[in-house]
C-alpha positions in Angstrom: 162.6 -97.2 226.8 160.7 -95.5 228.8 157.3 -96.2 228.4 155.6 -92.8 226.8 151.9 -91.8 229.1 151.4 -88.5 227.5 151.4 -87.4 223.4 150.9 -84.3 222.2 150.9 -83.6 218.3 150.8 -80.5 216.3 148.2 -79.1 218.7 147.2 -75.7 218.0 145.2 -73.1 220.0 143.3 -69.9 218.4 141.5 -67.0 220.2 139.8 -65.4 217.7 143.1 -63.4 216.3 145.6 -64.6 218.4 147.2 -68.3 218.7 148.4 -69.3 222.3 149.6 -72.3 221.4 151.2 -72.9 217.9 151.4 -76.9 216.6 153.7 -77.7 219.5 154.9 -81.7 219.5 156.0 -83.2 222.6 155.9 -86.6 224.9 155.7 -87.0 228.6 157.4 -90.4 229.9 156.3 -92.1 232.8 157.8 -91.3 236.0 159.1 -88.6 234.3 158.6 -85.1 235.7 158.6 -82.4 233.1 159.0 -78.4 233.3 156.9 -76.1 230.6 158.8 -73.2 231.2 158.4 -69.6 229.5 157.3 -65.9 230.0 153.6 -64.8 230.7 151.8 -65.2 227.8 154.1 -68.4 226.3 150.9 -70.3 226.0 151.9 -72.5 229.2 149.1 -72.5 231.4 146.5 -72.7 228.0 149.1 -76.0 226.8 148.0 -77.9 230.8 144.2 -77.1 230.2 144.1 -78.9 226.7 145.5 -81.5 227.9 143.0 -81.3 231.5 139.9 -81.7 228.5 139.2 -77.9 229.8 139.9 -76.2 226.7 139.5 -77.9 222.9 142.1 -77.8 220.9 141.8 -75.8 217.3 144.0 -78.3 215.9 146.5 -81.2 216.6 146.1 -85.0 218.8 146.6 -85.4 222.5 147.1 -89.5 223.4 147.2 -89.8 227.4 147.5 -93.8 228.5 147.1 -94.4 224.7 143.7 -92.9 224.7 142.7 -90.1 222.1 141.6 -87.4 224.8 138.8 -86.5 223.3 137.2 -89.5 222.8 138.4 -91.2 226.3 137.9 -88.0 227.8 136.5 -89.5 231.3 138.2 -92.6 231.6 141.9 -90.3 231.4 140.8 -87.5 233.5 139.7 -90.1 236.3 143.7 -91.1 236.5 145.0 -87.7 236.6 144.7 -84.6 238.8 145.8 -81.0 238.6 146.5 -78.4 241.6 147.2 -74.7 240.5 147.6 -71.5 242.8 145.4 -69.9 240.6 142.3 -71.6 240.7 139.6 -71.7 244.0 137.4 -73.7 245.8 133.8 -73.1 246.8 134.4 -70.4 249.6 131.4 -71.2 251.8 132.0 -74.9 251.5 134.4 -75.5 254.8 137.8 -77.5 253.8 136.5 -80.9 254.4 133.9 -80.6 252.8 135.6 -79.4 249.7 137.6 -82.0 249.8 134.9 -84.7 250.2 132.7 -83.4 247.2 136.4 -84.2 245.2 136.7 -87.7 246.7 133.6 -88.7 245.9 133.5 -87.6 242.4 136.8 -89.6 242.2 135.4 -92.8 243.6 137.7 -92.8 246.6 137.9 -95.4 249.0 138.0 -94.6 252.9 138.5 -91.0 251.7 137.6 -89.9 255.3 141.0 -91.6 256.3 142.5 -90.2 252.8 142.2 -87.0 253.1 142.9 -86.9 257.4 145.9 -88.4 256.2 146.8 -85.9 253.4 145.6 -82.7 255.5 148.9 -84.1 258.1 151.1 -84.7 255.5 150.6 -80.8 253.9 150.3 -79.8 257.9 147.0 -78.4 257.8 145.0 -80.7 259.2 143.4 -78.4 262.3 141.9 -76.2 259.2 139.8 -79.2 258.0 136.6 -77.4 259.9 137.6 -74.1 258.4 134.9 -71.8 255.8 137.8 -71.8 252.6 137.3 -68.2 252.7 138.6 -67.6 255.8 142.3 -69.4 254.6 145.2 -67.6 253.2 146.4 -67.9 249.9 149.1 -70.5 251.0 146.7 -72.5 252.8 144.2 -72.6 249.8 147.4 -74.0 247.7 147.5 -76.7 250.4 144.4 -77.4 250.1 144.2 -77.8 246.7 147.8 -80.3 246.5 145.5 -82.3 249.2 142.6 -82.5 246.6 145.1 -83.4 243.4 146.4 -86.6 245.7 143.3 -87.5 246.8 142.7 -90.3 243.7 146.6 -91.6 243.8 146.5 -89.7 240.1 149.2 -91.5 237.7 149.8 -88.1 236.1 150.0 -85.0 237.9 149.5 -81.4 236.3 150.6 -79.0 238.3 150.1 -75.2 237.5 152.6 -72.6 239.9 151.6 -75.0 242.7 154.3 -73.4 245.2 154.0 -70.0 244.3 151.9 -68.8 247.1 153.8 -71.2 249.9 156.3 -70.0 252.7 160.2 -71.1 251.4 159.8 -74.2 254.1 156.4 -75.5 253.0 157.4 -75.6 249.3 160.5 -77.2 250.0 158.8 -79.8 252.1 156.0 -79.8 248.9 159.2 -80.7 246.7 160.2 -83.0 248.9 157.0 -84.5 249.2 156.2 -84.7 245.0 160.0 -86.6 244.3 159.1 -88.8 247.3 155.7 -89.9 245.8 157.4 -90.1 242.1 160.0 -92.2 243.6 157.8 -94.6 245.2 154.6 -95.4 242.8 156.1 -94.2 239.6 154.2 -90.3 239.6 154.6 -88.5 236.1 154.5 -84.9 236.7 153.6 -82.0 234.7 155.0 -78.9 236.2 155.3 -75.1 235.6 157.0 -72.3 237.6 158.3 -69.1 237.6 160.8 -70.1 240.6 163.9 -71.0 238.2 165.7 -72.8 241.2 163.0 -74.7 241.7 162.2 -75.7 237.9 166.0 -76.6 238.0 165.6 -78.5 240.8 162.8 -80.5 239.9 163.0 -81.2 235.8 164.2 -84.0 234.8 163.8 -82.4 231.2 162.0 -78.7 230.2 160.1 -77.4 227.0 160.9 -73.9 227.1 157.4 -72.2 225.2 158.2 -68.4 223.7 154.9 -67.2 221.9 153.3 -70.0 221.7 156.3 -72.2 220.3 158.4 -74.7 221.5 162.3 -72.7 221.2 163.7 -75.6 222.8 164.0 -78.6 224.9 166.4 -80.4 227.1 167.6 -81.3 230.5 168.3 -78.0 232.3 171.8 -78.3 232.0 171.3 -78.6 228.1 169.3 -75.8 228.6 171.3 -73.6 230.6 174.5 -74.5 227.4 172.1 -73.7 224.3 171.4 -70.7 225.4 174.7 -69.9 227.2 173.4 -68.8 230.7 174.6 -69.4 234.1 171.7 -70.6 235.3 167.5 -70.9 233.9 167.2 -67.9 235.6 169.3 -65.7 233.0 168.2 -67.9 230.1 164.7 -67.4 231.2 165.4 -62.9 230.9 167.7 -63.4 228.1 163.9 -65.3 226.3 161.7 -62.8 228.1 164.1 -59.5 226.6 164.2 -60.7 223.3 168.1 -61.3 223.7 168.1 -65.4 223.0 168.3 -67.0 219.4 165.5 -69.7 219.0 167.4 -73.4 218.8 
């Protein structure tokens, strides 16, 4: 039986009169790539923010590495990392300066060599002395992914990590993540609006709609349950309210 590294029980988040996440429960296993799928407003980003300790749950429990997140936040966050297309970095710093700040926060050894290595992997070493505000959205996304791998995380939270990347770079990024997972047992929680990407990357999927889990399973199981040819068709059925909840 795979080791459970994330355990979520009855997690709820309310914002005044709106319930963004409603009593969801799930586990993530070591070395697994778990996809979170759902239309806009389904609660995907709010769930990730609670798992990162950025947003405080209204109720429920989060345990990561067997530890309660509320009580052991600093210890847990030192072993995880996060990347999103939608999170910016300080604009007045160069790429290298930004990454150096994060490397020192995570107490990364030999951080200069580590930064240059990861920049080379993502084919942006030539941008290391470029001021961040001059980067394109796709370049910023790659810098964010470098940041997310600096501390050799045990768990990686990725929110739309390839949304701004050219197709060839997105493909290389997916291959890199799967390679790191194979080599180190990295656990990944993944969200994307690219349904082909979700099919390719996810060992298992949690399907959220209106803050609730409506289905869980492998991509094939989800497609069969909702009678869809692919995840794109399933997604559209749910988004249009034409799929039954299971």
